[in-house]
C-alpha positions in Angstrom: 65.5 14.4 -43.2 63.0 14.2 -46.1 61.7 17.4 -47.7 58.7 18.9 -46.0 56.8 19.7 -49.1 56.5 16.1 -50.5 55.3 15.0 -47.1 52.6 17.6 -47.0 51.5 16.8 -50.6 51.2 13.1 -49.6 49.1 13.9 -46.6 46.9 16.1 -48.6 46.4 13.4 -51.2 45.5 10.9 -48.6 43.0 13.2 -46.9 41.4 13.9 -50.3 41.2 10.2 -51.0 39.6 9.5 -47.6 37.0 12.2 -48.2 36.1 10.7 -51.6 35.8 7.2 -50.1 33.6 8.5 -47.4 31.4 10.3 -49.9 31.1 7.1 -52.0 30.3 5.0 -48.9 33.4 2.8 -49.4 34.4 3.4 -45.8 32.5 4.7 -42.8 33.7 7.2 -40.3 34.7 5.8 -36.9 31.9 6.3 -34.4 32.5 8.1 -31.1 32.4 5.9 -28.0 28.9 7.2 -27.2 27.4 6.7 -30.6 29.1 3.3 -31.0 27.5 2.1 -27.8 24.1 3.2 -29.2 24.6 1.8 -32.6 26.0 -1.6 -31.8 23.9 -4.7 -32.4 24.3 -8.4 -31.8 24.9 -9.0 -35.5 27.4 -6.2 -35.9 24.9 -4.2 -38.1 24.2 -0.6 -37.3 20.9 -0.1 -35.5 18.9 3.1 -35.5 18.4 3.3 -31.8 16.1 5.8 -30.1 18.5 8.6 -29.3 18.6 11.7 -27.2 15.1 12.5 -25.9 13.2 11.0 -28.8 10.9 8.7 -26.9 7.6 10.2 -28.1 5.5 12.7 -26.2 7.1 15.5 -24.1 9.1 15.6 -20.9 6.0 16.9 -19.2 4.0 13.9 -20.4 6.6 11.4 -19.2 6.8 13.2 -15.8 3.1 13.0 -15.4 2.9 9.4 -16.4 5.8 8.6 -14.1 4.3 10.4 -11.1 0.8 8.9 -11.8 2.0 5.4 -12.1 4.3 5.6 -9.1 1.5 7.1 -7.0 -0.9 4.4 -8.1 1.5 1.6 -7.3 2.3 3.1 -3.9 -1.4 3.5 -3.1 -2.0 -0.1 -4.3 0.7 -1.4 -2.0 -0.6 0.6 0.9 -4.1 -0.8 0.2 -2.7 -4.4 0.1 -1.0 -3.8 3.4 -4.2 -2.4 4.9 -6.2 -5.4 3.7 -3.7 -7.8 5.2 -3.8 -6.0 8.5 -7.6 -6.0 8.4 -7.6 -9.8 7.9 -5.3 -10.2 10.9 -7.4 -7.9 13.0 -10.6 -9.7 12.0 -9.0 -13.0 13.0 -7.9 -11.6 16.3 -11.3 -10.0 16.9 -12.9 -13.4 16.4 -10.5 -15.0 18.8 -11.1 -12.2 21.4 -14.8 -12.6 20.9 -14.6 -16.3 21.7 -12.4 -15.6 24.7 -14.8 -12.9 25.9 -17.7 -15.4 25.8 -15.8 -17.8 28.0 -14.9 -15.0 30.5 -18.5 -13.7 30.5 -19.7 -17.3 31.3 -17.2 -17.6 34.2 -18.3 -14.2 35.7 -21.9 -15.3 35.2 -21.2 -18.5 37.2 -19.8 -16.5 40.1 -22.8 -14.2 40.1 -25.2 -17.1 40.0 -23.5 -18.8 42.9 -23.6 -15.6 44.9 -27.3 -15.1 44.1 -28.2 -18.7 45.0 -26.3 -19.0 48.2 -26.2 -15.5 49.3 -23.0 -13.7 50.2 -21.6 -14.5 53.6 -19.4 -11.9 55.2 -15.8 -12.7 55.8 -16.2 -12.3 59.6 -19.2 -14.7 59.7 -17.4 -17.3 57.7 -14.4 -17.2 60.1 -16.5 -17.2 63.2 -18.3 -20.3 62.1 -15.1 -22.2 62.5 -15.1 -24.9 65.3 -11.3 -24.9 65.9 -8.2 -22.8 65.2 -7.3 -25.1 62.4 -10.7 -24.7 60.8 -10.4 -21.0 61.2 -7.1 -21.0 59.3 -8.5 -23.3 56.6 -11.5 -21.1 56.1 -9.4 -18.0 55.9 -7.2 -19.6 53.2 -10.2 -20.8 51.3 -11.8 -17.4 51.4 -8.6 -15.7 50.2 -8.4 -18.2 47.3 -12.0 -17.7 46.2 -11.6 -13.9 46.4 -8.4 -14.1 44.3 -10.1 -16.3 41.7 -13.1 -14.1 41.4 -10.8 -11.0 41.2 -8.7 -12.6 38.5 -11.7 -13.6 36.5 -13.2 -10.1 36.6 -9.8 -8.5 35.6 -9.5 -11.0 32.7 -13.0 -10.1 31.5 -12.2 -6.4 31.6 -8.9 -6.8 29.8 -10.5 -8.9 27.1 -13.3 -6.4 26.6 -10.7 -3.6 26.3 -8.8 -5.5 23.7 -11.9 -6.2 21.7 -12.7 -2.4 21.8 -9.2 -1.6 20.6 -9.4 -4.2 17.9 -12.7 -2.9 16.6 -11.3 0.7 16.5 -8.2 -0.6 14.6 -10.5 -2.3 12.1 -12.5 0.9 11.6 -9.1 2.7 11.0 -8.1 0.2 8.4 -11.4 0.6 6.6 -10.8 4.4 6.5 -7.2 3.8 5.3 -8.5 1.6 2.5 -11.1 4.2 1.4 -8.3 6.8 1.4 -6.0 4.6 -0.8 -8.8 3.8 -3.2 -9.4 7.5 -3.6 -5.7 8.1 -4.2 -5.6 5.4 -6.9 -8.6 6.9 -8.6 -7.0 10.3 -8.7 -3.7 8.9 -10.0 -5.6 7.1 -12.8 -7.3 10.4 -13.7 -3.9 12.1 -13.7 -2.4 9.7 -16.1 -5.4 9.7 -18.4 -5.7 13.5 -18.4 -2.0 13.7 -19.4 -2.7 11.3 -22.3 -5.7 13.3 -23.4 -3.5 16.4 -23.6 -0.8 14.6 -25.5 -3.2 12.9 -27.9 -5.3 16.1 -28.2 -8.5 14.0 -27.7 -10.2 12.1 -24.9 -8.1 9.3 -23.6 -9.4 6.1 -25.2 -8.8 2.5 -24.7 -7.3 0.4 -27.4 -7.5 -3.1 -28.6 -4.5 -3.8 -26.4 -1.6 -6.0 -27.4 -2.4 -9.6 -28.2 0.6 -11.4 -27.1 0.7 -15.1 -26.1 3.5 -15.1 -23.5 2.5 -17.1 -20.4 5.9 -16.9 -18.7 6.0 -15.9 -15.1 8.8 -13.7 -13.7 10.6 -14.1 -10.4 9.5 -11.2 -8.2 11.9 -8.4 -7.5 12.9 -7.7 -3.9 10.5 -5.8 -1.8 10.6 -4.3 1.7 9.1 -6.4 4.5 5.9 -4.4 4.3 5.5 -5.1 0.6 6.6 -1.7 -0.6 9.4 -1.1 -3.1 12.8 0.0 -1.7 14.3 3.2 -3.1 17.0 2.5 -5.7 19.5 4.5 -7.6 21.3 4.1 -10.8 23.9 1.9 -9.1 24.7 -1.2 -11.2 26.4 -1.5 -14.6 24.2 -1.5 -17.6 25.0 -4.8 -19.4 23.5 -3.6 -22.7 25.6 -1.8 -25.4 24.2 1.5 -24.1 26.6 1.2 -21.2 26.2 3.5 -18.2 24.2 2.4 -15.1 20.7 1.1 -14.3 18.9 0.3 -11.1 18.9 -3.2 -9.6 15.2 -3.6 -10.4 15.8 -2.6 -14.0 18.5 -5.2 -14.2 16.2 -7.8 -12.6 13.5 -7.1 -15.2 16.1 -7.2 -18.0 17.4 -10.6 -16.8 13.9 -12.0 -16.3 12.9 -11.0 -19.9 16.0 -12.7 -21.2 15.3 -15.8 -19.1 11.8 -15.9 -20.7 13.4 -16.1 -24.1 13.4 -12.4 -25.2 17.0 -12.1 -26.2 17.1 -9.6 -29.0 18.9 -6.3 -28.9 18.2 -4.1 -25.8 19.4 -0.6 -24.9 18.8 0.9 -21.4 20.8 3.8 -20.0 20.9 7.1 -21.7 23.2 9.9 -20.5 20.8 12.8 -21.1 17.2 13.6 -21.8 14.0 13.3 -19.7 12.1 10.2 -18.6 13.6 7.1 -16.9 16.4 6.3 -19.2 19.0 8.7 -17.6 17.8 7.4 -14.2 18.5 3.8 -15.2 14.8 2.9 -14.8 14.0 2.2 -18.5 15.0 -0.1 -21.3 14.1 -0.2 -25.0 13.8 -3.8 -26.4 14.2 -4.0 -30.2 11.6 -6.0 -32.1 14.0 -6.8 -34.9 16.9 -9.2 -34.6 19.4 -6.6 -36.0 18.5 -3.8 -33.6 16.3 -0.8 -34.0 15.1 -0.4 -37.6 11.9 0.4 -39.4 8.4 -0.5 -38.4 8.2 -4.1 -37.1 6.1 -6.5 -39.1 5.5 -10.2 -39.4 7.4 -12.3 -36.8 9.2 -9.1 -35.5 5.8 -7.6 -34.5 4.7 -10.9 -33.0 8.0 -10.8 -30.9 7.1 -7.3 -29.7 3.5 -8.3 -28.9 4.7 -11.2 -26.9 7.3 -9.2 -25.0 4.8 -6.4 -24.2 2.4 -9.0 -23.0 5.1 -10.6 -20.9 5.7 -7.3 -19.1 2.0 -6.7 -18.5 1.5 -10.2 -17.2 4.4 -9.7 -14.8 3.8 -6.0 -14.0 3.3 -6.6 -10.2 6.4 -8.8 -9.6 8.6 -6.6 -11.8 7.3 -3.2 -10.6 6.3 -2.0 -14.0 5.4 1.7 -14.3 4.3 1.5 -17.9 5.0 -0.3 -21.2 4.9 1.4 -24.6 4.5 -0.5 -27.9 3.1 0.3 -31.3 1.5 3.6 -30.5 -0.1 2.2 -27.3 0.8 2.6 -23.7 -0.1 0.2 -20.8 -0.6 1.8 -17.4 -1.1 -0.2 -14.2 -4.1 2.0 -13.4 -5.8 2.0 -16.8 -4.6 -0.8 -19.0 -3.8 -0.2 -22.7 -4.4 3.3 -24.0 -3.6 5.0 -27.3 -0.3 6.8 -27.3 0.1 9.1 -30.3 2.7 11.5 -29.0 5.3 10.3 -31.5 6.9 12.3 -34.4 5.9 9.8 -37.1 9.1 7.8 -37.0 9.5 4.2 -35.8 11.4 5.2 -32.7 9.2 7.8 -31.2 6.1 5.9 -32.3 7.5 2.8 -30.6 6.8 0.7 -33.6 10.3 -0.8 -33.7 10.9 -1.4 -30.0 9.1 -2.0 -26.7 9.7 0.6 -24.0 9.7 -0.6 -20.4 9.8 1.7 -17.4 10.1 0.3 -13.8 9.5 1.8 -10.4 
């Protein structure tokens, strides 16, 4: 068995050598699984990814923007459903109106005949028969005429009732639409007030993002009534961030990739506020190597085009908001200034495009 002391001295020398090499940058310390996932990039270079809760602004701001945008989208969907129902009801009312005109005419014909010929009592009509066979024929004819007139009158009443119900339903849809428009206006105000507080000045529009993307995304799955189904963080995050994301987030991610936006992306985050821990947000790096400094030149153009792609396809992809280069796009308000960052490229969103989906 070798002496213990030499072994300890050798271990100590190796430890000291390792510390010196680390200090000189000759080697790098092995990353933990979590940090390795955040720092990986397609080229193998380390990428300064937005970490922790550093997405700019505050948790309260992100909660306000999330609630406002979700509420606005829900009201918009409800408004669209109401408009569709109104169109169907209007078409039905037109059809009922035409049917009502026909039935009114038929009843008018019956009334005109009765006025012109006079109403002959049933007994008198039967007594005018010259034979038992004639008596039976007249009885059958009278019964048929009475049945026809009764059916015509009942059809007229039924059609008028349906027209009344349809008009009432149309009035209800108009009230529903006014309600949803009011909700949308309030949600817009909620988002813009939150930005005013964050920016410490009135919420202002901006020049927007001048991207040139004209690609169209395949719409994400909706419910039969056009609303968005509830989703949880239930599918694997294919980005180096690992973890889970929602099916809609995965759909948006895949659609962006199919449109040619294939640079480094990081989605799930195990902690913090906002949508990342919920699997409803992704950060798309502007640079090829991952998250670095402020994007410029072709990298900024890439970010402009990506942000424009998400705005163009906001409805089919259920976009809640997009943040890029100190600006935020909201479905209710368009592009607004977003200066809630800490002066670094990650929180200022000058090195990546942030996407949040419903």
